[in-house]
C-alpha positions as CSV (number, residue, x, y, z in Angstrom):
1,M,306.6,-13.0,65.7
2,P,304.1,-14.1,63.0
3,Q,301.0,-12.0,62.5
4,N,297.6,-13.5,62.8
5,P,295.4,-13.2,59.7
6,P,292.6,-10.7,59.9
7,E,289.4,-12.0,61.4
8,A,286.3,-12.4,59.3
9,A,283.5,-10.1,60.3
10,G,280.9,-11.8,62.4
11,A,282.9,-15.0,63.0
12,P,281.9,-16.6,66.2
13,G,284.3,-16.7,69.1
14,G,286.7,-14.6,67.3
15,T,287.8,-17.5,65.1
16,S,289.7,-16.3,62.1
17,I,288.4,-17.6,58.7
18,P,290.2,-16.5,55.6
19,Q,288.2,-14.8,53.0
20,N,288.7,-17.5,50.3
21,S,287.7,-20.3,52.7
22,H,284.0,-20.2,51.6
23,A,285.1,-21.3,48.1
24,D,287.2,-24.0,49.6
25,V,284.3,-25.3,51.8
26,G,282.0,-25.3,48.7
27,D,284.6,-27.3,46.8
28,L,285.0,-29.8,49.7
29,V,281.2,-30.3,49.9
30,R,281.0,-30.8,46.1
31,Q,283.8,-33.3,46.2
32,A,282.2,-35.2,49.1
33,V,278.9,-35.4,47.3
34,R,280.7,-36.6,44.1
35,D,282.5,-39.3,46.2
36,E,279.2,-40.5,47.7
37,L,277.5,-40.5,44.3
38,D,280.4,-42.5,42.8
39,E,279.9,-45.0,45.6
40,V,276.1,-45.2,45.4
41,I,275.4,-45.0,41.6
42,P,276.8,-48.5,40.8
43,H,274.4,-50.0,43.4
44,V,271.5,-48.0,41.9
45,V,272.4,-49.2,38.4
46,A,272.6,-52.8,39.6
47,A,269.2,-52.5,41.2
48,L,267.7,-51.1,38.0
49,R,269.2,-53.9,36.0
50,R,267.8,-56.5,38.4
51,D,264.4,-54.8,38.1
52,R,264.5,-55.0,34.3
53,A,265.7,-58.6,34.4
54,F,262.8,-59.4,36.8
55,D,260.4,-57.7,34.4
56,S,261.8,-59.7,31.5
57,L,261.7,-62.9,33.5
58,Q,258.1,-62.2,34.5
59,E,257.1,-61.6,30.9
60,R,258.8,-64.8,29.8
61,L,256.9,-66.7,32.5
62,R,253.6,-65.2,31.5
63,T,254.2,-66.2,27.9
64,A,255.2,-69.8,28.9
65,E,252.0,-70.0,31.0
66,L,249.9,-68.9,28.0
67,R,251.6,-71.5,25.9
68,L,250.8,-74.2,28.4
69,D,247.2,-73.0,28.6
70,S,247.0,-73.1,24.8
71,R,248.3,-76.7,24.7
72,R,245.7,-77.7,27.2
73,D,243.0,-76.0,25.0
74,R,244.3,-77.4,21.7
75,P,241.7,-80.2,21.3
76,V,238.8,-77.8,21.8
77,V,240.5,-75.1,19.6
78,T,241.2,-77.7,16.8
79,A,237.6,-78.8,16.9
80,L,236.6,-75.1,16.7
81,L,238.8,-74.6,13.6
82,S,237.3,-77.7,12.0
83,L,233.8,-76.2,12.7
84,L,235.0,-72.9,11.1
85,H,236.1,-74.8,8.0
86,R,232.8,-76.6,7.7
87,L,230.9,-73.3,8.2
88,R,232.8,-71.8,5.3
89,H,231.7,-74.6,3.0
90,L,228.0,-74.4,3.9
91,D,225.6,-72.8,1.5
92,F,223.3,-70.5,3.4
93,E,222.7,-66.8,3.9
94,P,226.1,-65.0,3.3
95,D,225.4,-62.4,6.1
96,V,224.8,-65.1,8.7
97,R,227.8,-67.1,7.5
98,S,230.0,-64.0,7.6
99,S,228.8,-63.1,11.1
100,L,229.4,-66.6,12.4
101,D,232.8,-66.8,10.7
102,A,233.9,-63.5,12.3
103,E,232.6,-64.6,15.7
104,L,234.6,-67.9,15.6
105,V,237.7,-66.2,14.4
106,T,237.4,-63.7,17.3
107,I,237.1,-66.6,19.8
108,L,240.2,-68.2,18.3
109,N,242.2,-64.9,18.4
110,D,241.0,-64.1,22.0
111,A,242.3,-67.5,23.1
112,G,245.8,-66.7,21.6
113,F,245.4,-68.6,18.3
114,E,245.7,-67.3,14.8
115,E,244.8,-68.7,11.4
116,I,247.8,-69.3,9.2
117,G,248.1,-69.9,5.4
118,A,247.4,-67.4,2.8
119,V,247.6,-67.3,-1.0
120,G,250.9,-65.8,-2.2
121,E,253.0,-66.5,0.9
122,A,256.2,-68.6,0.7
123,F,255.6,-72.3,1.2
124,D,257.0,-73.5,4.5
125,P,256.7,-77.3,5.2
126,V,256.5,-76.6,8.9
127,R,253.4,-74.3,8.4
128,H,251.9,-75.9,5.3
129,E,250.7,-79.4,4.3
130,P,250.9,-79.6,0.5
131,L,247.8,-81.3,-1.0
132,E,248.5,-80.3,-4.5
133,G,251.7,-79.3,-6.4
134,R,255.3,-79.9,-5.8
135,T,258.3,-77.8,-5.1
136,S,262.0,-78.4,-5.3
137,D,264.0,-77.9,-2.1
138,S,260.8,-76.9,-0.3
139,T,260.7,-73.6,-2.2
140,G,257.5,-72.3,-3.7
141,I,254.5,-70.2,-3.0
142,V,251.1,-71.0,-1.7
143,A,248.8,-70.9,-4.8
144,R,245.6,-72.2,-3.1
145,V,244.4,-72.6,0.5
146,Y,242.1,-75.6,1.1
147,A,242.0,-75.2,4.8
148,T,243.7,-72.6,7.0
149,G,246.1,-73.8,9.8
150,L,246.4,-72.6,13.3
151,G,249.3,-71.1,15.2
152,S,249.8,-70.0,18.8
153,F,252.7,-68.1,20.2
154,G,255.0,-69.2,17.4
155,D,254.0,-72.9,17.6
156,I,252.1,-74.5,14.8
157,V,249.0,-76.3,16.1
158,V,247.5,-77.3,12.7
159,R,249.3,-77.0,9.4
160,A,247.4,-75.2,6.6
161,Q,246.4,-77.5,3.8
162,V,247.5,-75.8,0.6
163,G,248.2,-76.1,-3.1
164,V,251.8,-75.2,-4.0
165,S,253.4,-73.7,-7.1
166,P,257.1,-73.3,-7.9
167,A,258.3,-69.9,-6.7
168,T,259.8,-69.2,-10.2
169,D,256.4,-69.5,-12.0
170,P,253.4,-68.9,-9.9
171,G,251.1,-68.7,-13.0
172,Q,251.7,-72.4,-13.8
173,H,249.4,-73.5,-11.0
174,S,245.6,-73.5,-11.1
175,R,243.9,-70.2,-10.3
176,P,245.1,-68.9,-6.9
177,D,242.1,-68.7,-4.5
178,K,241.1,-69.4,-1.0
179,E,238.7,-72.3,-0.5
180,T,238.3,-72.4,3.2
């Protein structure tokens, strides 16, 4: 007749539990938790990806709305840029002119617009309207800025009016300066 294993001390109802069963129960619990995590983690990852995709989509929508707003405001902003150019050519107290210039530039920037066109940058026929000079194959540098242009969220609203020099010899053109 087979012998029963010794009973564990304090086991309820006299149930016999082998001494090494505590380790087996711990392993079973760990394995059950791993199995549940393996089942749940892919769903959590998918939810996080959807959340990131939603955030990205929301950011793209916000940018598109700003672009639409900037298009609606373009006539006013273009007139403001024209006023800024006229102000820069007026001859009156430099401190007042500088203060008004800074204020108008701040208004443009706050509305999502930025001035484009600077001496020394590469000529780009999309961004620049050449008033003076020629380049071969649209390569060259901006040697003079007659009037800055205006950009908004990567779109060109008004091209900068510039004088252009060939990229190989920037000293060939008249003195590089900004006349805005």
